[in-house]
N, C-alpha and C positions, 0 to 999 in steps of 0.2 A: 843932019843925019843922027839917027836913033843910035844911042849906046846900047850895046847888048850886055846883060847880065854875064858875070863869068861863072864858069862851072865849078860848082863848090864841092867841097870833101864829102858831102852828105850824098849828092848824086854820084860821085865816083864810088863810095862805098856800097850805095845802093845796087849799081850795076855789078859789082863784084859779087855781092850777096846773090843777086839773081843768077847770076852765071854758076856760082858753087851750087846753087839749087838745081840748074841745069844739068850739072855734071853729075851729081848726086842721083837725080832721076835718071840719067842714061845709064850709070853703073846699076841702079836698081831695075831698069827696064821698066820705067814708070812715067806717069806723067808730072811735069814740075808744076803745073798750074796752080794748086794751092799753096804749095810751098813757096813758090815765086811771090805770089800775092801777100803771104804771111811776111815774108822778109822785107817786102816794100813796106808794109804797114808797121812792121815792129821796129825798123831801122830809122831812129829819129836823130837829131843832130847831136846829141849828146848821150854818154852811157847812161845817166839817170833817166832820161827819157825814153831810151829804148828798153830797159829792164822795166820800166811802167807799162810801157804799151805791149811789151812781150808777156809780161805777166797778166795783163788784161787779157790778150789775146788767147793765152793758155787757159785762163778761167772760161771765158766763152767758148773756146774750141772743145774742152771737156764736158762743159754743160750742153752746149748745143749738139754735140756729137752724140753724147750717151743718149740724150733724148730723142734723137734722130733714130739711133739703132733700137732703141726700146720701142718706139712708135711703130717702125718698120716690122720689127719682130711680132709685136702683138698683132698688128694688122695682117700678117701673113697666115694666121689662124682664121681669118675672115674670108667672105667672098667679095670683099669691096676692091672694086677695080682700081688698081694703081692708075694714077694720074686722072681718074675720072671725077665728076663732081663731088660725090660724096667724100672721097678721098681729100681734094683740096679743101672741103669745108672742115673736116677734121684738122688737118695741118693748120689752117687759119686760126681755129679755135684753139688749138694748143698753144699758139704763139703768145697769147695774153698770159697764161699762168707761166709760161717760160719766161716771159719779160719779168714778171712778178717776182719770181723765184731769184733772179740776178739782182734785182733792186733789194730784195730783202736780206740778201747776203752782203749787201753794201758795196757790190761791184757795178754801180750804174754805167760806168764807162765800159762795161763789157757786154751790154745789152745788144750793141748792134753787132759784134762779132758772133755772139751767142746765136742770133737768128739767123746771121748769114751762113754759118755752119750748119745748124739745124736745116735751113733750106737747100744747102748744098747736098744734103744727105736724103732728105726725103721727096724733095722736088727734082734734083738733077741726077737721081739713081738710074742705073742701067738695068734692064731685065736680064742681061747677059751675064752679070756678076752677082755672087750672092750678096744680098742686101748688107748682112752683118760685116762681111769681108770689106764691102766698098767703104761702109760707114767707118771701120777702122783705118782704112787705108786713108781716107779724108783727114782724119785726125792725126795720123802718123805723119802725113805730108805737111799739113799745118805747123806741127810741132819742129819738123825738121827746119822749116823756113824760119821760124823763131830762132832756134839754136843757131843756124848759120848767121842771121842779121846781128845777134848778140857777139858772136866771134869775130865777124868783120869788124864791128863798132869798138870791142875791147880790145882786140889783139894789138892794134896800131898804139893803143894809148899806153898799154904795157911794155912794149917795144921802147916807145918813146921815153918812158921812166927808166928802163934799165940803160939805156943810152945817157939819159942825163946823170944818172947814178955813177957811170964809169968816167965821166969828166971831172 
C-alpha cells in the first residue's frame, strides 16, 4: 500500500491565508479571486521565501497593473474595439516592452506576475465597470493577498519566539 504524504504547515497556512482573503472579500463585498491567488503564490515555506515572493509579486503587480490602467485609459480615447483583433494585437505588442522593463530593473523573477496582472486588467476587464476602477481593484486585491500571506507566515514565528523567551 502506498504511504500518503503528511499535510504540512505550509498547506495549513495557505488554507488559512486563502480563508482570510475570502473573509476580507466578504467584508468588502468584492471578489477574493486575485487576493487568494496572490496569497497562494506569496506564501512560501519560510519567512524569507515569503518576503521575496511577496516583493516580486508587489513589483510585478504595480508595474503590470499601472501599465494595464494606462493602456486602457489611452485606448479609451480611440475607436478601437475592446477585445477586437486590433486591441489584442496592441496588448500582445506591449507585452515585450513590459517584460523588458522588468528585466531592466533587475526583477526577472517578477516578469511572470507582471504579465499576469497586466493581462488580468486589459484582457479580463469588464465593460460594466470603469476600467481604471477595475485596474485599481485588481492591484488592491493582489496587495491584500500578499499582506495576508506575510501575516500568516510571520505571526506564528513571532508567537513561537515570544513563548520561547518566556521559558
